[in-house]
N, C-alpha and C positions, 0 to 999 in steps of 0.2 A: 484590508478593509473588512469589517465584520459588523453585522447587526443581528438582532434576535427578532423572530417573527412567530406568530401563532398560525398554524395551518389546520383548518378543519378537515376531517376525514373526507367529506364530500368533495372539497376542492382538490385534495390530493388524488382521489380516484378520477376526477375529471381530467387532470393533467395526464395521468397514466393512460387513460383511454385515448386521449389525443396522441400520445406518444406511440401507442400501439398502431395507430393509423398512419403515422409519419413514414415518408419514404426513406429518409435518412435520419440517423441520430448520431450524436457524437460518441466517441469511444470513452467509456467511463472506467475509472479505477476506484479504489476505496481502501479503507482500513477499519478494523473493529476496535472499539474501546470498551472498557469495563461497563461504561454507562451509556453506550450509544454506538452509532455507526456514522462514519464519514464517507461521503461519496464525492468524487472529484472528476471534473472534466478539464479540458485544457484552460478554460476561462473561469470556471466557477467551482466553489465547494459548498457543501452543506453538511451540518452535523446534527442529526436527530438523536435526542437523548431518550433514555428509558422513562424519564419523568414527563415527557411530552413537549419539551422545549425544542426549538429548531433554531440553529444558528446558521447564518449565511455569510458568505464572503466571496471575494473575487481572487483569482490567481494572477500573479504578475505575468505580463506577456513574455513568452519565451524569447531567448536571444537567438535570432536566426543565424547569425554568423557562427556562433559557438556550436550550433546544432550540426554544423558540417565538419567539425574537427573530430576525427576518431579519438577514442579514449576520453577526451575532455567532455564530449557531448553526453556520454553515458554518465559520467560523474555529476554533471549539471542536471541531467534528467532525474537522477536519484535525489539530489538536493531539492529539486522542484517538487517532487512527489511528497517529500517530508515537510514541505513548507507549512501546510495548515497545522501540523503538529508542533512545529518548533517556533513559529513566528510569535511575536509578542502579543498579538491580538487573535491568536489562533484558538485551538480547542483544548490545549493543555495548560494547566496553571504553571506558574514559575517554578515551584519545587519539582514538578514532574519533568519540566524541560531541563532543569539542572541535573536531575538524576539521570535522564536519558543521555545527555551530552557527556556526563562523567563516565558512565558505563561504556560509551562508545570510544571515549578518548583514552581511558586508563590502559587498555591493552597496548596502545601505541606508545605510551609514555612509560608505564610501569614495568610491563613484562620484559622488555629488552634489558632493563637494569637489574633484573633478578638473576640469581644463580639458575643454571639450566635445570636443576632437579626440581625446582618449585614452579617453573614456568607453566607446565601442564596443569597442576592443581589450581593455580591462581586463574589461569584462563578458563578452566571449567567452572570455577566458582563465579567468575564474572558473567559467564554465559548463562549459568543457572539463575543468577539474579535478574538478568535481562529477560529471560523466558518467563520467570515467575511474575515479574512486573507487567509484561505484555499480556499474559494470559490470565490475569486475575479477574474475579467477578464473573460476569456473564460473557466475557470476551469470546470464549470458544463457540457458544451458540450464535452470538452476534457476528462472528467471523463467517460462519456458515450462512447466515442471513444476508450478509454483504455479498457473498458469491451468488446466492440465489437471486438477489435483486438485479445484479448486473447481467446474469444469464437471462433473466426475464426481459431485460432491455434488448438483448441481442436476438432473442427468439420472438419478440413482440408478443409476449404473454403476460404483460404487466397486470392487467385487470384480473386475469384468471389467477395469478399468483397472489394478488391482494385478497381475493376471495377464498384462497386455499384450494381452488379447483385444480390448479396445476402446481407442480413442485419441481422447478428446474433444479439442476444438480447443485449441491453445496460445494462441489470441487471445481476449481478454476485453474485453467492452464496459465493464466497471467498472474497468479497469486504471488505475493512476496515470499511465501514459503518455498516456492519453486526457485526463485532467485537466490534465496539463502542456500538452498541445496547445491546450486552451481558455484556460489562464492567459495565454499569450503575447498573443493578440489582445485579450483583456479588459484586460490591463495597458496595452497600447498605447493603447487607447481612453481609459482613465482618465488616463493620463499626458498625452494630448493635450488632454483637456477639463478638466483640473484648474484651477479658477478662482481659487484663493487664493494670494496672494503671501506665503509664510511661509519660514522658514529651510529651505535645501535638504535638510538631513538629515531634518527633521521632515516636510517635504512628501513626500519619498521614502518615508518610513515609512508615512505615512497612505495614500498611493496604493497601496503594496504591500498594506497590510492590507485596504483597500476592494476591491482587485482580487481578493485571495484569497477574501474573503467573497462577493463578487458571483459569482465563478466557482463556488463551492460551491453557491450558489442555482441557477445555471444547470445545474450538474451534477445536482442533485436533479431539475430539470425534465427533463433528458435521460433520467433513469432512470424516468420516469413510465410506467406500463403502457400508456398510450395510444400511446406511440411517436411522438408528433408531432414531437419534436426529435431523434429517434434519429440522423438524418443528421449531427448535429454530432460524432458519435464517429468518423466515417469517417477524418478525418486522423490521429487517434490510433491507429486500427486499422492504418492503413498504416505509421505510425511503429513499431508493434510488430514489424514485419519486421526492424527494426534492433535493437530492445531485447530480443528473445527469439530463441532458437534451438530447433530441434526437440529435445526432451529425450530422453535415453536412458531405458530402463526403470528403471535404478538411480536416476536423477534423479527420476523420477516417484514412485518408492517413498519417497524421502526426503520429498517433499511430502505424500504420503499418510500417512506416520507422524505428521507434525504434525497433519494433518487428523483422524486417528483419535484423537489425544490430546484435541483440542478437542471432537469429537463425543461421545467417551466421557463426558466431564464434563457436557456438555449433556444427553445422554440420561439420565444418572444423576440429574441435577437434576429432569428432567421426570418420572422414574419412580424414586423413591428405593428402592422394593422390589427 
């Protein structure tokens, strides 16, 4: 479900001020696009664009039974997080969705069929294509703005961040960059230890699925309040120096408009009056 709305600056600031006073707020995630920022809660998403447009939508309810199955729950959680980008009425147009799905699927189908000596060059080329596609335009600054907006939610400094008085960190422990930094070594371990002799394409797909599921389980453990595994995010945080740039105030306000949209609906659901 998706619709487009126009939100005045004063209305966004009012929502942000209300959120700063709230006792509890939902946990938010997001993603940066070349032309805007997506902010997502468990129930809602919003996409604020650089042109001033705001698109709003709802997330499908999570499957509670699947959420209790190890490995499978991580894979489903990843698919759930990408839903605003990949769904037919989401934020990406059809050619973009096709390109992203093709780049994600080709390593599973194409690389296992290639001679060993070209696997690495082809894999690097596909990765480079994906990185260039993901980081084009204003994405790097908007990525930093997305992190700043979510940090402002968690520190209850939304109005100060909107005004530019406070500047929460552009680095985030829950960033997908940190997840990607974990996927690579986990995938290497699964690929090395995979014991079954099956068709290359099937083997590659199974290893990829297990690696993603296992990484999500590790990711959940890293986020545990005890902080015992928090050191595993350090490579990803270092990598964020490449995947983010210091956002300008206009960039941050784009992310905050999407944040205000999600928080407005969350607060209205919590207090319908």
